[in-house]
ZALUM-416309 format. One record per residue: x, y, z of N, C-alpha, C in turn; residue number from 1. Coordinates in Angstrom, 2 decimals. Each point is the difference from the previous one (the first is absolute). Last residue first. Layout:
<pts>
+---------+---------+---------+---------+---------+---------+---------+---------+---------+-----+
|    n_px |    n_py |    n_pz |   ca_px |   ca_py |   ca_pz |    c_px |    c_py |    c_pz | num |
+---------+---------+---------+---------+---------+---------+---------+---------+---------+-----+
|       X |       Y |       Z |       X |       Y |       Z |       X |       Y |       Z | NUM |
...
+---------+---------+---------+---------+---------+---------+---------+---------+---------+-----+
</pts>
This chain:
<pts>
+---------+---------+---------+---------+---------+---------+---------+---------+---------+-----+
|    n_px |    n_py |    n_pz |   ca_px |   ca_py |   ca_pz |    c_px |    c_py |    c_pz | num |
+---------+---------+---------+---------+---------+---------+---------+---------+---------+-----+
|  -23.03 |    9.67 |   -6.44 |    0.86 |    1.18 |    0.40 |   -0.94 |    1.25 |   -0.09 |  89 |
|   -0.76 |   -5.56 |    0.72 |   -0.51 |    1.14 |   -0.64 |    0.75 |    1.43 |    0.44 |  88 |
|    0.72 |   -5.79 |   -0.18 |   -0.01 |    0.85 |    0.95 |   -0.32 |    1.50 |   -1.16 |  87 |
|   -1.16 |   -5.50 |   -0.25 |    0.53 |    0.85 |   -0.31 |    0.00 |    1.48 |    0.91 |  86 |
|   -0.03 |   -5.01 |    2.00 |   -0.88 |    0.97 |   -0.79 |    0.63 |    1.05 |   -0.59 |  85 |
|    2.30 |   -3.43 |    2.36 |   -1.16 |   -0.69 |   -0.26 |   -1.13 |    0.75 |   -0.89 |  84 |
|    5.83 |    0.22 |    0.01 |   -1.27 |    0.66 |    0.44 |   -1.25 |   -0.85 |   -0.30 |  83 |
|    4.54 |   -2.47 |    1.09 |   -0.49 |    0.71 |   -1.10 |   -1.33 |    0.70 |    0.56 |  82 |
|    4.50 |   -0.70 |    3.04 |   -1.23 |   -0.91 |   -0.26 |   -0.90 |    1.06 |   -1.10 |  81 |
|    5.37 |    0.14 |    0.32 |   -1.06 |    0.41 |    0.42 |   -1.01 |   -0.82 |   -0.27 |  80 |
|    5.68 |    0.27 |   -0.01 |   -1.05 |   -0.79 |   -0.18 |   -1.26 |    0.67 |    0.72 |  79 |
|    5.47 |    0.82 |   -1.92 |   -1.21 |    0.47 |    0.73 |   -1.15 |   -0.91 |   -0.14 |  78 |
|    5.79 |    0.02 |   -0.43 |   -1.23 |   -0.88 |   -0.48 |   -0.99 |    0.65 |    0.87 |  77 |
|    4.95 |    1.77 |   -1.48 |   -0.97 |    0.19 |    0.94 |   -1.25 |   -0.60 |   -0.60 |  76 |
|    5.50 |   -0.25 |   -0.95 |   -1.09 |   -0.30 |   -0.45 |   -1.07 |    0.24 |    1.12 |  75 |
|    5.59 |    1.29 |   -1.85 |   -0.88 |   -0.22 |    1.22 |   -1.53 |   -0.26 |   -0.33 |  74 |
|    5.81 |   -0.42 |   -1.53 |   -1.39 |    0.50 |   -0.14 |   -0.73 |   -0.35 |    1.17 |  73 |
|    4.83 |   -0.66 |   -1.27 |   -0.92 |   -0.70 |   -0.96 |   -1.30 |    0.70 |   -0.11 |  72 |
|    3.78 |    1.00 |    3.23 |    0.59 |    0.07 |   -1.40 |   -0.95 |   -0.74 |   -1.03 |  71 |
|   -1.60 |   -1.48 |    4.75 |    1.10 |    1.17 |   -0.29 |    0.50 |   -0.15 |   -1.35 |  70 |
|   -4.68 |   -1.76 |    1.17 |    1.37 |   -0.50 |   -0.09 |    1.03 |    0.95 |   -0.32 |  69 |
|   -5.63 |   -0.79 |    1.97 |    0.93 |    0.90 |   -0.65 |    1.56 |   -0.77 |    0.22 |  68 |
|   -5.94 |    0.04 |    0.89 |    1.32 |   -1.11 |   -0.37 |    0.90 |    0.86 |   -0.68 |  67 |
|   -4.98 |    0.52 |    2.88 |    1.20 |    0.69 |   -0.72 |    0.96 |   -1.02 |   -0.06 |  66 |
|   -5.63 |    0.70 |    0.70 |    1.19 |   -0.96 |    0.20 |    0.96 |    0.70 |   -0.74 |  65 |
|   -5.14 |    1.14 |    2.00 |    1.13 |    0.22 |   -0.68 |    1.20 |   -0.74 |    0.34 |  64 |
|   -6.03 |    0.82 |    0.13 |    1.12 |   -0.80 |    0.52 |    1.39 |    0.28 |   -0.91 |  63 |
|   -5.43 |    2.00 |    1.35 |    1.01 |   -0.38 |   -0.75 |    1.01 |   -0.44 |    0.80 |  62 |
|   -4.07 |    2.57 |    0.96 |   -0.08 |   -1.27 |    0.50 |    1.11 |   -0.76 |   -1.22 |  61 |
|   -0.74 |    4.64 |    0.61 |   -0.85 |   -0.55 |   -1.11 |    0.07 |   -1.46 |    0.09 |  60 |
|    2.79 |    2.48 |    3.04 |   -1.48 |    0.61 |   -0.01 |   -0.87 |   -0.51 |   -0.82 |  59 |
|    4.49 |   -1.35 |   -0.55 |   -0.65 |   -0.66 |    1.26 |   -1.42 |    0.52 |    0.39 |  58 |
|    2.79 |    2.45 |   -3.36 |   -0.28 |   -1.66 |   -0.41 |   -0.81 |   -0.66 |    1.22 |  57 |
|    1.59 |    4.40 |    0.93 |   -1.51 |    0.25 |   -1.13 |   -0.17 |   -1.87 |   -0.47 |  56 |
|    3.82 |    0.59 |    2.80 |   -1.43 |    0.35 |    0.87 |   -1.03 |    0.24 |   -0.78 |  55 |
|    4.31 |   -0.68 |   -2.10 |   -0.51 |   -1.21 |    0.90 |   -1.15 |    0.34 |    0.66 |  54 |
|    1.86 |    3.75 |   -2.08 |   -0.56 |   -1.16 |   -0.81 |   -0.41 |   -1.18 |    0.53 |  53 |
|    2.21 |    3.12 |    2.55 |   -1.20 |    0.68 |   -0.37 |   -0.80 |   -1.11 |   -1.10 |  52 |
|    4.52 |   -0.88 |    1.23 |   -1.02 |   -0.12 |    1.25 |   -1.26 |    0.37 |   -0.45 |  51 |
|    3.05 |    0.62 |   -3.18 |    0.05 |   -1.27 |    0.08 |   -1.20 |   -0.31 |    1.29 |  50 |
|    1.63 |    4.42 |   -0.45 |   -0.68 |   -0.43 |   -1.24 |   -0.47 |   -1.43 |   -0.03 |  49 |
|    2.89 |    2.90 |    3.32 |   -1.76 |   -0.42 |    0.09 |   -0.49 |   -0.59 |   -1.18 |  48 |
|    4.52 |    1.73 |    1.15 |   -0.02 |   -1.23 |    0.15 |   -1.54 |   -0.38 |    0.34 |  47 |
|    2.22 |    4.36 |   -1.23 |   -0.28 |   -0.25 |    1.03 |   -0.20 |   -1.30 |    0.37 |  46 |
|    3.56 |    2.70 |   -3.14 |   -1.08 |   -1.05 |   -0.07 |   -0.64 |   -0.04 |    1.45 |  45 |
|    4.05 |    2.52 |   -1.23 |   -0.35 |   -0.44 |   -1.26 |   -1.31 |   -0.93 |    0.19 |  44 |
|    2.50 |    2.29 |    3.47 |   -0.63 |    0.93 |   -0.80 |   -0.37 |   -0.45 |   -1.52 |  43 |
|    3.44 |   -2.96 |    2.69 |   -0.92 |    0.79 |    0.73 |    0.03 |    1.46 |   -0.85 |  42 |
|    1.17 |   -4.91 |   -2.25 |    0.39 |    1.10 |    0.96 |   -0.69 |    0.99 |    0.26 |  41 |
|   -1.77 |   -4.92 |   -1.21 |    0.55 |    0.94 |   -0.33 |    0.51 |    1.22 |    0.98 |  40 |
|   -2.41 |   -4.31 |    0.73 |    1.41 |   -0.21 |   -0.13 |    0.83 |    1.20 |   -0.93 |  39 |
|   -4.76 |   -0.76 |    3.44 |    0.59 |    0.11 |   -1.30 |    1.51 |   -0.04 |    0.07 |  38 |
|   -5.16 |   -0.12 |    2.98 |    1.29 |   -0.61 |   -0.30 |    0.27 |    0.19 |   -1.41 |  37 |
|   -3.91 |    1.85 |    2.12 |    1.16 |    0.47 |    0.18 |    1.42 |   -0.54 |   -0.21 |  36 |
|   -4.37 |   -2.96 |    0.99 |    0.16 |    1.62 |   -0.25 |    1.21 |    0.43 |    0.14 |  35 |
|   -0.41 |   -5.17 |   -1.55 |    0.04 |    0.86 |    1.26 |   -0.27 |    1.53 |   -0.26 |  34 |
|    0.60 |   -3.57 |   -3.18 |   -1.44 |    0.52 |    0.01 |    0.05 |    0.65 |    1.45 |  33 |
|    3.95 |   -2.38 |   -1.51 |   -0.26 |    1.24 |   -0.99 |   -1.32 |    0.33 |    0.14 |  32 |
|    2.65 |   -3.27 |    2.65 |   -0.37 |    1.34 |    0.49 |   -0.56 |    0.74 |   -1.08 |  31 |
|    1.62 |   -4.40 |   -0.64 |   -1.01 |   -0.09 |    0.92 |   -0.49 |    1.43 |    0.60 |  30 |
|    3.43 |   -0.67 |   -3.06 |   -1.03 |   -0.41 |   -0.77 |   -0.98 |    0.02 |    1.14 |  29 |
|    4.89 |    0.75 |    0.66 |   -1.12 |    1.39 |   -0.16 |   -1.48 |   -0.57 |   -0.45 |  28 |
|    3.73 |   -2.89 |    0.31 |    0.07 |    0.50 |    1.33 |   -0.94 |    1.15 |   -0.04 |  27 |
|    1.22 |   -1.91 |   -4.16 |   -0.92 |   -1.03 |    0.63 |   -0.01 |    0.62 |    1.65 |  26 |
|    0.39 |    3.40 |   -4.26 |    0.99 |   -0.80 |    0.77 |   -1.02 |   -0.98 |    0.88 |  25 |
|   -1.67 |    1.90 |   -4.59 |    0.04 |    0.37 |    1.38 |    0.79 |   -1.05 |    0.80 |  24 |
|    0.26 |    1.74 |   -5.68 |   -0.60 |   -1.18 |    0.95 |    0.14 |    0.71 |    1.71 |  23 |
|    1.22 |    1.69 |   -4.72 |    1.11 |   -0.31 |    0.83 |   -0.65 |   -0.96 |    1.33 |  22 |
|   -2.97 |    0.55 |   -4.73 |    0.98 |    0.74 |    0.60 |    1.00 |   -0.56 |    0.87 |  21 |
|   -3.85 |   -1.22 |   -3.00 |    1.33 |   -0.61 |   -0.15 |    0.87 |    0.75 |    0.66 |  20 |
|   -5.59 |   -0.91 |    0.87 |    1.18 |    0.83 |   -0.51 |    1.21 |   -0.84 |   -0.22 |  19 |
|   -5.86 |   -0.70 |    0.76 |    1.48 |   -0.39 |    0.17 |    1.01 |    0.90 |   -0.69 |  18 |
|   -5.51 |   -1.03 |    2.23 |    0.85 |    1.16 |   -0.79 |    1.58 |   -0.59 |    0.17 |  17 |
|   -5.46 |   -1.99 |    0.01 |    1.47 |   -0.50 |    0.18 |    0.77 |    1.40 |   -0.84 |  16 |
|   -5.12 |   -1.48 |    2.02 |    0.71 |    0.93 |   -0.94 |    1.39 |   -0.32 |    0.49 |  15 |
|   -5.57 |   -2.25 |    0.44 |    1.71 |   -0.08 |    0.16 |    0.49 |    0.94 |   -0.77 |  14 |
|   -5.12 |   -1.25 |    1.86 |    0.73 |    0.60 |   -0.82 |    1.54 |    0.25 |    0.31 |  13 |
|   -4.24 |   -3.62 |    1.19 |    0.83 |    0.97 |    0.49 |    0.77 |    0.48 |   -1.27 |  12 |
|   -3.21 |   -3.54 |   -0.06 |   -0.71 |    0.99 |    0.98 |    1.01 |    1.12 |    0.56 |  11 |
|    1.54 |   -3.93 |   -2.65 |   -0.94 |   -0.54 |    1.08 |   -0.74 |    1.15 |    0.71 |  10 |
|    3.24 |    2.02 |   -3.36 |    0.21 |   -1.47 |    0.13 |   -0.86 |   -0.43 |    1.58 |   9 |
|    2.23 |    3.87 |   -4.10 |   -1.23 |   -0.03 |    0.77 |    0.03 |   -1.54 |    0.21 |   8 |
|    3.94 |    3.83 |   -1.41 |   -0.60 |   -1.37 |   -0.18 |   -1.15 |   -0.07 |    0.73 |   7 |
|    4.49 |    3.40 |   -1.65 |   -0.99 |   -0.20 |    0.48 |   -0.86 |   -1.44 |   -0.33 |   6 |
|    5.07 |    2.85 |   -0.23 |   -0.72 |   -0.96 |   -0.36 |   -1.33 |   -0.07 |    0.99 |   5 |
|    4.58 |    3.12 |   -1.60 |   -1.26 |    0.25 |    0.67 |   -0.74 |   -1.32 |   -0.43 |   4 |
|    5.34 |    1.78 |   -0.19 |   -0.93 |   -0.63 |   -0.44 |   -1.16 |   -0.11 |    0.71 |   3 |
|    4.95 |    2.93 |   -0.76 |   -1.26 |   -0.19 |    0.77 |   -0.91 |   -0.82 |   -0.67 |   2 |
|    5.53 |    1.57 |   -0.32 |   -1.26 |   -0.52 |   -0.67 |   -0.75 |   -0.20 |    1.22 |   1 |
+---------+---------+---------+---------+---------+---------+---------+---------+---------+-----+
</pts>
């Protein structure tokens, strides 16, 4: 199961994505945003997804906090400054 929560707080926008999956082992947690880091077998992934996501978050002055418990799930909490004026597409 995946749950997404949003909130606005003191000029920031917060997004929390939580799952009830297998979690991330403690020894891998500090490496998940490293380019090309993956625990998948060869040919099953490049290990770029979280690295690219981290770059996008930082480029928008955001912060990310990750908490994980093996066999219970993982939670990614993102925080961004609220936009000061509307953006027109």
